[in-house]
C-alpha positions in Angstrom: -13.5 9.4 24.7 -10.8 11.3 26.7 -13.2 14.2 27.3 -16.1 11.9 28.4 -13.7 10.2 30.9 -12.0 13.4 32.1 -12.5 12.4 35.7 -9.7 9.8 35.2 -7.9 11.2 32.1 -6.1 14.2 33.6 -4.1 15.4 30.6 -3.6 14.9 26.9 -0.2 14.7 25.1 1.2 14.0 21.7 4.5 12.5 20.8 6.8 13.4 19.0 5.9 17.0 19.8 8.6 18.9 17.9 10.7 18.1 14.8 13.2 20.0 12.6 12.0 19.3 9.1 15.6 18.6 8.0 16.0 15.8 10.5 12.8 13.8 10.4 12.9 10.2 11.6 9.2 9.7 12.2 5.9 10.9 10.7 3.8 12.6 11.9 5.2 15.1 14.4 2.9 17.7 15.9 4.9 20.9 15.4 7.4 21.2 12.5 10.0 23.9 12.1 13.1 25.1 10.2 15.4 28.0 11.1 12.7 30.6 10.7 9.3 29.0 10.1 6.9 26.7 11.9 3.6 24.9 11.3 1.3 22.5 13.1 -0.2 19.4 11.5 -4.0 19.0 11.5 -3.7 17.0 14.8 -2.2 20.1 16.4 -5.4 22.0 15.6 -7.5 19.2 17.0 -5.6 19.4 20.3 -5.9 23.2 20.2 -9.7 23.0 19.6 -10.3 20.7 22.5 -8.1 22.8 24.8 -9.8 26.1 23.9 -13.3 24.8 24.1 -13.4 23.0 27.5 -16.4 22.9 29.6 -16.5 22.3 33.4 -19.1 19.5 33.5 -19.3 16.5 31.2 -22.8 16.0 29.8 -24.3 12.7 28.6 -24.1 12.6 24.8 -25.4 10.0 22.3 -24.5 9.9 18.6 -26.4 7.6 16.3 -25.2 7.4 12.7 -24.8 5.1 9.7 -21.6 3.2 9.3 -18.9 5.1 7.4 -18.6 4.2 3.7 -16.0 1.4 3.2 -14.4 2.2 -0.1 -12.2 -0.3 -1.9 -8.7 -0.3 -0.4 -6.5 0.8 -3.3 -3.5 2.9 -4.2 0.2 2.6 -4.7 2.5 -0.2 -3.5 5.9 -0.3 -1.9 8.4 -2.1 0.4 10.1 -1.1 3.6 12.1 -2.1 6.7 12.3 -1.3 10.4 15.7 -1.7 12.0 16.4 -4.3 9.3 18.4 -4.9 6.2 16.6 -6.7 3.4 16.3 -7.4 -0.4 13.2 -7.5 -2.6 12.6 -8.8 -6.1 10.0 -10.1 -8.6 7.6 -7.3 -7.8 4.3 -7.5 -9.7 0.8 -6.1 -9.5 -2.0 -7.7 -11.3 -5.8 -7.2 -11.6 -7.4 -10.2 -13.1 -5.6 -11.1 -16.2 -4.1 -7.6 -16.5 -0.6 -6.8 -15.4 -0.7 -3.3 -13.8 3.0 -3.3 -12.9 6.1 -5.4 -13.1 9.7 -4.5 -12.2 13.1 -6.2 -12.7 15.0 -3.0 -11.7 16.9 -3.0 -15.0 16.7 0.8 -14.8 17.8 0.9 -11.1 15.3 2.7 -8.9 13.7 4.7 -11.7 10.0 5.2 -11.0 10.5 4.6 -7.3 10.6 7.1 -4.4 12.7 6.2 -1.5 12.6 7.5 2.1 15.2 6.9 4.8 17.7 4.0 4.6 20.2 3.2 1.9 18.5 1.8 -1.3 20.2 0.4 -4.3 19.0 -1.7 -7.2 21.2 -4.1 -9.2 20.9 -7.6 -10.6 17.2 -7.5 -10.5 17.1 -6.9 -6.8 16.2 -3.8 -4.7 18.4 -3.7 -1.6 18.0 -1.7 1.6 21.3 -1.9 3.6 20.7 0.4 6.6 19.3 -0.6 10.0 17.4 2.7 10.7 13.7 2.8 11.4 10.9 3.3 8.9 12.6 3.0 5.6 10.4 2.7 2.5 10.4 2.6 -1.3 7.2 3.5 -3.1 5.9 3.2 -6.6 2.6 2.8 -8.6 -0.7 4.5 -9.1 -3.1 5.9 -6.6 -6.0 4.8 -8.8 -5.1 1.1 -8.6 -7.9 -0.9 -7.0 -8.8 -4.6 -6.6 -5.3 -5.9 -7.3 -3.0 -8.7 -6.3 0.5 -7.6 -5.2 3.3 -10.3 -5.2 7.0 -10.2 -4.5 9.9 -12.1 -2.9 11.8 -10.7 0.1 14.9 -11.8 2.0 16.1 -10.5 5.4 19.9 -9.8 5.4 20.2 -8.8 9.1 18.7 -6.6 11.8 16.0 -6.7 14.4 12.7 -7.3 12.4 11.3 -8.4 9.0 9.6 -6.6 6.1 7.1 -3.8 5.6 4.9 -4.6 2.6 3.1 -1.3 1.6 -0.2 -1.3 -0.2 -3.2 0.9 -0.8 -1.2 4.1 -0.5 -2.7 7.4 -1.4 0.4 9.3 -0.1 4.1 8.4 -0.2 4.4 8.5 3.6 1.0 7.1 4.5 1.0 4.2 7.0 -0.7 1.3 5.3 1.3 -1.9 5.3 1.6 -5.6 6.2 4.2 -5.7 8.9 5.9 -9.1 8.6 8.1 -10.1 11.6 7.4 -6.8 13.4 7.4 -6.0 17.1 10.9 -7.4 17.7 10.4 -10.1 15.0 7.6 -11.7 17.1 4.4 -10.9 15.1 2.8 -10.3 11.7 0.1 -7.6 11.6 -1.8 -5.3 9.2 -1.3 -1.6 10.2 -3.6 1.0 8.5 -3.8 4.6 9.8 -2.4 3.7 13.2 -4.7 0.8 13.8 -3.2 -2.7 14.2 -5.5 -5.5 13.2 -5.3 -9.3 12.7 -1.9 -9.6 14.5 -0.6 -13.1 14.8 2.6 -14.7 16.2 5.3 -15.1 13.6 9.0 -14.4 12.8 11.3 -14.1 9.8 14.5 -16.0 9.3 17.7 -14.3 8.0 19.0 -15.3 4.6 15.8 -17.0 3.3 13.7 -15.8 0.4 9.9 -15.6 1.2 7.1 -15.5 -1.3 4.6 -12.7 -0.3 1.2 -11.9 -1.7 -1.4 -9.3 -0.8 -4.9 -9.4 -2.3 -7.2 -6.4 -2.3 -10.8 -6.8 -3.3 -13.3 -4.2 -2.2 -12.8 -3.8 1.5 -11.2 -7.2 1.8 -7.5 -7.7 2.5 -5.8 -11.1 2.3 -2.2 -11.7 3.1 -0.2 -14.8 2.2 3.3 -15.8 3.3 4.9 -18.7 1.3 1.4 -19.7 0.0 -0.2 -19.8 3.5 -3.1 -17.4 4.3 -1.9 -15.4 7.3 -4.6 -12.6 7.4 -8.2 -12.5 6.0 -9.3 -9.0 7.1 -11.4 -6.1 6.1 -10.8 -2.3 6.2 -11.8 -1.0 9.7 -15.5 -0.5 9.9 -16.7 2.4 12.1 -19.8 4.5 12.6 -19.7 7.9 11.0 -20.3 10.3 14.0 -18.7 10.6 17.4 -19.6 13.2 20.0 -18.9 14.6 23.4 -20.5 17.5 25.2 -19.8 19.7 28.2 -21.4 22.5 30.2 -19.8 25.8 31.2 -19.3 26.5 34.9 -22.1 29.1 35.0 -24.4 26.6 33.3 -25.3 29.0 30.5 -23.4 27.4 27.6 -23.3 23.9 26.1 -20.2 22.9 24.1 -20.7 20.1 21.6 -17.8 18.4 19.8 -18.6 16.2 16.8 -16.3 14.2 14.6 -17.5 13.0 11.2 -15.1 10.3 9.9 -17.2 9.7 6.8 -16.0 11.1 3.5 -19.4 12.6 2.9 -21.4 15.4 4.5 -24.0 14.2 7.0 -27.2 16.2 7.8 -27.8 15.5 11.4 -30.7 16.1 13.9 -29.3 17.7 17.0 -31.4 17.6 20.1 -30.5 19.5 23.4 -32.6 18.0 26.1 -33.3 19.6 29.6 -33.0 23.2 28.4 -35.7 25.9 28.4 -34.3 28.1 25.7 -31.5 28.0 23.1 -30.2 31.2 21.5 -30.6 31.0 17.7 -27.0 32.2 17.2 -24.3 29.6 17.9 -20.5 29.6 17.3 -19.2 26.8 15.1 -15.5 26.0 14.6 -14.8 23.5 11.9 -11.6 21.7 10.9 -11.8 19.9 7.6 -10.3 19.8 4.1 -11.4 18.8 0.6 -9.1 15.7 0.6 -8.7 13.4 3.6 -5.0 13.2 2.9 -4.3 16.9 2.9 -1.5 18.0 5.2 0.1 21.3 6.3 3.6 22.2 5.3 6.2 25.0 5.5 4.8 26.3 2.2 1.2 25.9 3.2 1.2 26.1 7.0 -2.6 26.5 7.4 -3.9 24.4 4.5 -5.9 22.4 7.1 -6.8 24.8 9.9 -10.0 25.6 11.9 -12.5 28.0 10.4 -15.1 29.8 12.7 -18.6 30.9 11.7 -21.9 31.7 13.3 -25.1 29.8 12.5 -28.6 31.3 13.2 -30.6 28.1 13.2 -29.9 26.8 16.7 -32.8 25.5 18.8 -33.7 22.7 21.2 -34.1 20.6 18.1 -32.6 21.5 14.8 -30.7 20.2 11.8 -27.0 20.7 11.0 -24.8 19.3 8.2 -21.4 18.2 9.4 -18.8 18.1 6.5 -17.0 14.9 5.6 -13.7 14.3 7.3 -14.3 17.0 9.9 -14.0 17.9 13.6 -16.6 20.5 14.7 -17.1 22.5 17.9 -20.5 24.1 18.5 -21.2 26.5 21.4 -24.8 27.1 22.4 -26.1 29.9 24.8 -28.9 28.2 26.8 -31.3 28.7 29.7 -32.0 25.7 31.9 
């Protein structure tokens, strides 16, 4: 979208840009470093691919594709806060008549992973006593699906309310019900950076709230004190998105394609208005086996672009785009 509207979108940026891995307050940051090593996250390579494969004229591009598969929203659970102190108790996860998880914190925080903040468990209550941003405590099984997650939460002080984490496939994944967020003015579901179903609402200090999140297939229902606040579905989007540009000399077409589906898609590619297309074409692909794969100090290029040459390019031809991928294709043409 930025490239297609580059007459009005002058530059692209990413924030936060740099972070020392020993002093993280936010995730993700584009470029991570310690005293001697550095790595970029997959989004760094997306920015790099777009920067290194710029054309001079934007071409009309249409992408027709099926809707991306909507898998059941499932995974681990957790709690968190944002600039707020809070307590949580009576945490339970059920699926039908089966109890998947129940916790009275008799063993403290055993079985939980905590990030940021000051977490302590005693008297059957999990307490977070810091007012820093983005604190979280996570537990459970990534394989859980179609479950009901219930708990009680009480705000002790601070600026906002509670983060009720669900459907987590990674400890630091952003998938939560933000209750009393945005300065304690709204409730909203946030998944992968998308905010949906936000409604006005706030949280009182010192009061216990009954909270329930129901996951069934792609459906997400959120209840506060027995009242249905959100009745939503996982975001539904088409599988393929594309943009295309032409080099200044008019001899090369640059096609960028994103496949957000988890599966490979064989696609018909048609270059209209050209007289000849060279059979050889450069293809640069960014993908990984698991959509949750990330780079790290230990594996700095676990998710990085791979370049190859195909020999099947033509005015009309077929090409398979991998699942969870960004691809850049460069075609030598004659108009």
